[in-house]
C-alpha positions in Angstrom: 100.1 143.1 154.7 103.8 143.6 155.4 105.7 141.0 153.4 107.9 140.0 156.3 104.9 139.5 158.6 103.1 137.6 155.9 106.0 135.3 155.3 106.3 134.7 159.1 102.6 133.8 159.3 102.9 131.4 156.3 105.9 129.8 158.0 104.0 129.3 161.2 101.2 127.5 159.4 103.7 125.5 157.4 105.5 124.4 160.6 102.1 123.6 162.3 101.2 121.3 159.5 104.5 119.5 159.6 103.8 118.7 163.3 100.6 116.9 162.5 100.8 113.1 162.9 101.3 111.3 159.6 101.4 114.6 157.6 104.7 113.5 156.1 102.9 110.5 154.6 100.5 112.7 152.7 100.9 113.1 148.9 102.1 116.4 147.5 98.4 117.1 146.6 97.1 116.4 150.1 99.8 118.6 151.6 99.0 121.5 149.3 95.3 121.1 149.9 95.8 121.2 153.7 98.1 124.2 153.4 95.8 126.3 151.2 92.8 125.4 153.3 94.6 126.7 156.4 95.7 130.0 154.8 92.5 130.9 153.0 90.4 133.5 154.8 87.6 131.7 156.6 85.2 134.7 156.7 84.8 134.4 152.9 82.9 131.2 153.6 84.3 129.0 150.9 87.3 126.9 149.9 87.1 124.6 146.9 89.4 122.2 145.2 88.4 122.9 141.6 90.2 120.0 140.0 93.5 118.4 140.4 95.9 120.9 142.0 93.6 124.0 141.6 92.4 125.7 144.7 89.8 128.5 144.9 89.5 130.6 148.0 90.1 134.1 149.4 93.7 135.0 149.9 94.8 138.5 151.0 91.3 139.8 150.6 90.9 138.6 147.0 89.2 135.6 145.5 91.9 133.6 143.7 92.3 130.4 141.8 95.7 129.0 142.5 97.1 126.5 140.1 99.6 124.5 142.1 100.4 121.9 139.4 103.9 123.3 139.1 104.6 124.1 142.7 107.9 123.3 144.3 108.1 120.2 146.5 106.2 121.0 149.7 109.1 119.8 151.9 111.5 122.4 150.2 110.4 125.0 152.7 112.2 128.0 151.4 111.3 127.6 147.8 107.7 126.5 148.6 107.0 129.5 150.8 108.5 131.9 148.3 106.3 130.4 145.6 103.2 130.7 147.8 104.0 134.4 148.5 104.2 135.0 144.8 100.9 133.1 144.2 98.8 134.9 146.8 100.3 138.4 146.1 100.1 138.2 142.3 
């Protein structure tokens, strides 16, 4: 996928989540879980929280285990989205 388009899509999902009632009250873990659930590819049929801060799903057509234990703060939009881009394209 074109990196610009991909970043735009991730940003739309990010903004959508921020609009949810009470989303700002969620913990960092809960925000990450919601975000990765939304961006995983549904047709693969699974999304798992493996253990604290590890998410298994299909991202960009590949099964990936993403360790988010050292992710930037979710509310630091620019840093967070750049980090996500690196994680799903690595």
